[in-house]
N, C-alpha and C positions, 0 to 999 in steps of 0.2 A: 732550145736544146733538143735534138733527136735522140730518142732511145730505142735500139733496137733488141729485143731480147730473143735467142734461137736455143729452143732446146732440140738437140737429137737423141733418139733412142736406138742405139745399135746392137741388135740381137746376134749374138755368136753361137752356131749351133754347131755341136761336136756330133760325130757319127753315132756313137752309142746311148749318151745321153745329154739332154738340151741344157744350156745354161744361157743366162742373160746378163750382160753389164750394162748398166747405163753411164752413159759418158755425158756429161752435162758441158754445153759449151753455150757462152754467153758474149754477144757482140755488142757492147755499148759506145755510141756516139755521144761525145760530150762536146759543146760548144763553150768554152772555158772564158769567153766575153759575156755570157748571157747573164739575165737578169739574176740578183742574189738577195739574200735576205740577211739580216744580221744572225750571228752564229756564236753567240755567249758560250764557253766552254762550262756548262752546268752541272757536267758529270765528272769535273776535276777540281772544283773552288771547295768542296767541302768533304771532311772524312771523317769518320768515327775512330773510337781508340778504346783500349781497354779503360777500367774507371779512372777516377781523377788521381788517386795516390800514385799510381804507376807512373805518371809523366813527371817525377821526381827522378826517376830512374834514367841513368845515362844511355843505357839500351834505348828506351823511348825516345830520348833527345836525339842519339844519333839517327834513330830511323827518321823521325821526324823532319830533319833536315836533308836525308838520303830523298823522301818522298816531293819533298818542296824542291828540289833541286830538277826534276822531270816534269812538274805539273804546276797549276794555277793556285795551289793548296793555299787557301785563305783562312780557312775556320775548321776547327775541330770540335767535336763534341765529343763526350763522354759521361758514364753515369756517378753518381755517388759523392759530389762534390760536398754533400751533407753528413757522408757518412761518419760515425765516430773516429776512424782512425785518420780522419782530417782534422777532428778536434775543433769545430767549429762552434759546438756549442755542448755547455755542461750547467751544472747548476751549483750553487754552493750549500753550505751547512742548513742555511735557511730555505733553501728552495727557489733561490732567486737566480735568474738566467746568467750566465757568463759566457761571454764571447771570447772568441780567439781566432783570429785569421791570419796566423802565422805560415800554415801552409798552403793556404788559399793564396797567398803573396805570391809565394815559392812556385806554386803552380802556375800561376798567371805570369809572373816575370818569365818564367823559362819558356813560354808561348811565345809571348811577346818579343822575346830576344831573338827567337827563330822567325820572327814577321808571319806569326800566325795568330790569329785571335779565336777567343773562345764563342762557341754556343753553350752557354752556361746552363745545362740540366738541370732544373732544380729538384735535387733527389739525393738520397732516401731519406728515411727520417731517423734524427739522432735518436736513440734509445731514451734519454732522460726526457725527451718531448713527445713521444710516441703514446698512444693512448692504450697500447698494449703491445704484448710480444705479437710479431708478425713477420717472421724472418723467412726470406726468400731462399728457395734451394741454391741459388749461386754459392761456391765455394767461399767467399768473403760475407755471405748471411747479412745481407743489408736489410733492414727492416723496413717494410713497404706499407705500412698501416697509417691511419692519419691521424694526425697530432691530439694530445689531448686538450690543448687550448688554443684557439683559433688567435685569440689574442697574443698568444704568446709566439705563435707561428707568425702571426704578422711583423710582430716588432723584430724578429730575426731575420725577415725578408728586409725591411726598413734597416736594420744595422749592416747586413751584408751589402745591399746597394749603396747604400751610403760610405760604407768604408771604399767599396772599389771607387765610386765617383771622386772620393776625395785623395785616394792613393793615385790613380791613373788619370783624374780629370774627364768632365762629363763630355768633352770632343773625341774623346778615345773610346768610354765606355757606349757610348750613343751608337757605336758601330758594332758592339757586340749584339748577341742575339739570346734572351732569356725564355727558354723553352719549359713549361710546367712539366714536370715527372717524364716517366717513360712507361709507355704501354700499358696504360690504367684499365682498360679493357681486359687485360689478362691478368696471369697472376702476379704483376708487379705492383697491383692495388689492392689492398684488404678492405678498403672502406664497403660498408654494406649499406643501402643498393650501390655499387659498382659505379653508375655512370653520375646519379645524383650528388654522390660523396666527391667524386673528382670535379665536377661543374663547381662546388661548394671551394675543392681547393685551389681551383684555378681562378676563383672570382676572387679570393683573399690575397693569392700570390699576386695577381696581376693588378690590384688596386693599389698595394702595398709598393709594388715597385714603380709605380707610376706617382706615387705620393712623394717618392723621392724626387724624380725627374720625370717630366711627361716625355722624356727625350729617351728613355729607356725603352726599347723594342721587347715585347712579351708575346709568345704566342703557345699554340698546343695544338691539338690534344695529344701528340705524339702517340697515336695508338697503332695497336699491330693491325695488320692487313686490313687498311682503310678504312677502320671501323668508326662509327659514331660521329662521322663528318658533319652530316645533315644537322643532327640534333645539338650539337655541338655551336654550329653556326645558328642555329634558331637561338639557342640558350644566349648565347653573347650578345645577340641583336635585341632580343627581348629586354635581358637586364642591363642593356648598356655597359658593358663589361669590356675593359680595355683588351684590343689584338691587334696585333702588327704584322701577324703571319698566321699560317696555319701549315701544321704539320702533321704527317703521318708515315707509316712504313708497309714496306712489303717487299717480299723476297720471291725469286723467280720459283721458288719450291713451296710457295703457299700455295695452296689448293684453291681450285675455283671455288669450291664451297664457301670457304674461310673470306676470299677476297670478294665474290661476286655472288655468292648465295645462291649458285647455280651449280648442276651437275652436269653441266656443258664441258665438252672436251677442248680447253684452251691450251695450247703449246705453251711450257715452261718460258719460252722466250717471247713471247707476248705478253705474258701476264702482270709484271711490272708497269710495264708504260700503259695498258691496258686501265690499270687500276690508277694510275698518275690521271689518264684523261676523265675516268670516273669521277674520282675527287675534284679536278679543277671544274667539271661541270657543275660539281655540288655547290662549290663556291661560288661560281659564278651566277649559279639560281638563289643564291641567299642574299641577305639583306647588305654584305659587305662584299660585292662581286670583284672588287681590283686588287682583292690582299694577295701577298706573294706566298705561293705554295713550295714546301721545302719537304723533300723525302728524303727524311734523316736517317734512314736504314735501309740499305738493299742491299742484295748481293744476288751472285748465281746459285745454283742449285748446290746443295752441300753433300749430295750422295757421292760415294765413290772419290771422294778427296779432289774432286773436281777443281775446288779453288785453289788447288796447288798446280795445275796444270797448263797447257796451252789453251783449254777450251774457253778460259777466262778470256781471252784476247778477242776472239771472234764472238763470243757473247756481249760483252761490253761495246764492242764495235756496232752488234747488230741493235742494241737498247737505244743508243745514242738519236738515231734519226727518227725511232718511234716516238720517243718522249720530248725532242725539240720543239720549243714553244708551247709546252703545256706545264713545266715546271721551271722555278727559278733556280733550284740546287739540289741536285742528290746526292745524298752523303753515303759513300761506299763505307761497307760497317766490315773490316777496320782497313786503317792506313799499314798496321802492322801487326804481330802476334806475341806482342808484350802485352797478354792478354790471360786474365786467370778465374773466368767464370766458372770454369770445370776444373779450376786447379790449376798446379804447375804443369807446363806443357812436357812432356815424356819423349818427344823426337821433333825433329826441325819438321817434318812433311806429316801432317796429320789432317789434313784437310782445312787448317784453320783460316778464318777470315782475312788474313792480312796479305798486303803486298810484298812484305818482309817477313821471314819466316825466323825464329829464333836463333839467335847467333848475328844475324845481321847478314842472312843468304835472301838476295833476290830472287822471287820467285816469279815465273813467267808472267803472272799479271802484273810486277812493277814494271816489266818491257813494254808491254801492251798498252798501259798508260803513257810511258814515255813516247812510244811513237804515236800514240793518237792526241798527244798534244802537240804534235805538229801541225794539226788541221788549221786550216784559217779562220778568220773570223767572219768570213759570210759564207753563206751555204748557197749553191746552186740545185737547185729541185732537180730528182729525177724519179724516174718509177721503178727504177730498178732495187728491189730490197737490200741487195747485198752490196753493193756500191755508194759511197758518200762522198760527192762532190765538193769541195772547199777551194776558197780564194782568200790568200793574204792580201792586207794592205799594199804589198809591195808588187802585186799582180803574179805571185807566185800561187800555182794551182797545186793544192795537193788532196790526193783521191784515196780513201781508205778501201781495199775490197777484202771480203772475208769469205769462209765457207762454214759455216756454223752446224753441226750435226747435232740433234737434239741428245740428250743424256742416254738414253736407250737405243740410240741409232748409231752404226758405225760408220755412215756417210761413204763418199765417194768423192776422189779428186774432180775439180771442176777447173774447166778451162775460160778463161777471161779474155777477150781481146777488148782494148780501149782504143778508141778511134778518137783522137783529140783535134777538134777544129780550133783554129784562134791562134795556134802558135806555131813555131818554126817546125817542119817535118823531120828536122833532125834535134831539135830541141833534147837538151841533156836532162835527166832525170835522175832522183836519188831515190833508191829504193831499200826500204827498211820492212824486216820480217819477224815475226813471231809464230815459230811453228815448232814441230819436234826436233829440228836441227838447231833452228835458230832461237836465242832466247830462253832455252828451256833448262834451267839448272837442273833438274831431274836427272837431266843424261849424265851430268858427271857426277850427281850425287850416287847413282847407281853403280857407276864405274867404280866406285869406292866402297863398295858394298854396302851401302846404306848406314854409315855410323850413326848411332843414336846420339852419341856427343861429338860431333865432328870438332878438329882442332880449329884453333885460328888461321893454320896455316891452311886446312882443307877448305875452310869457308872462303877464303881469297881464293883460293883455285877455283872452286865452283862460279864464285863471281867474275873471276876473269874468262873462264869458258863460255859461260852465258852472257856477258856484256855483248850489245849491239854490233855489228860490225856492219853498217851501209855498204853498198854497192851503187855503182854509179853507171851508166848507159845512156844512150842516145834512142830517142824515138826512131821508128823506121817508117817513112811516109807518114808521119805522124800518129803513128800507133804502137803499141806494146802488147806485148802476149804474157799472160801469166801463167801460172799454173799452180793450182790453191789445193793442197789437201786438205782432209777433213780438220775443221778448226783452226784452220792456218787464217793469219790476219797479215795484210800488207799494206802498207803505207808508202804513196809515191810524191815525192816533191819535184814537179816538173817546171823547169826556168821559164819565166815568159819569154 
């Protein structure tokens, strides 16, 4: 494949004052029959969500089903399966443990009914099992302290795992993942010293789960900002602790100091994948180099309510080729805004993490995931950073192109000419867009004067107005011209 990248700077001078406008034009030549490599859809197979108990709500399950319709959604991860509101652990009048998995069953049944398997995040500490009071600031006040007795903790882990195996069968539960805790390197873990006490928690949890069945898959350390990986890998290797996958977190607005311990100016659009590549190397340099890497939380920057806007589409597309080949699954935090870490939401568009806002309103991010799902399962490499070329098994070429503007920049319109080789000169193509005019629910919301509590009719109207409206056209002499406004995302499906 040949790639030609052309940038022209055209200066427009006025008589009195000089001003300049930069018009970027790209010409990209693609051989659609070129050699390709496997391209699993690692960005859309796992999603995060609000805490466990919320999965019993109709709104949660409705949104789960909607996201599954347009993605390869296979796994969901949430906090607090052991929170007292789930009722897993209690003690009788003599202080003996009492287990109750009634709500756990309802939670897992609801997921499996929708074709989704759980990432069972082992958190947080039941109050009667906790060594002391250690409430986290979240609205639902989880206890983030260590257990008062590791003998009792081990027993809880074994009873939980055995119950799941008895109910669903080992062939099913062996396809789940058990992740030990959440972000123990920050305020989600109150053990002191943090690292040593978390390692102790991990050791007990992993060994207790494996005692039920060696087929159960367990991992960690689920750290914030890519922390502790070399130390964790050294620990599990030295102590021969079971581990089946490595997990960590990183967001686009985590600082370079937090992620990389440097003051280097690293653009937000590069931070997540740079952190993933760093952690992948740390795993490869460890005693267990072939372990899968799951990035179990990530998202675009949270400033200026960007997560509600079309910015997400270009940012997501920009992340995919950077991370390709370095991570097994990335878990977008979260699939919807049925989410109460800071309390009950006050209005639908507040910069929430999810693809679907309160009430079932589909955000631009939902449509971005929908059109990027159309990408093929083979990738044809190219040297252009904002064009991703893929191929499906049936020979259809699927190309994504985007024009990402950093959060502190306004950006400018970009013109892209795609010249395709290996297809008919007048081959038909389908065009899907997410930009200010397409897939943008906010346009309809603004026209309604931004109601704080939209009616069902208004929600339906917003979703109808924003649903994707693909267009069809034909190549002209094997080429297609695209105009991309700032943060626009376009996905083309070209018939073979």
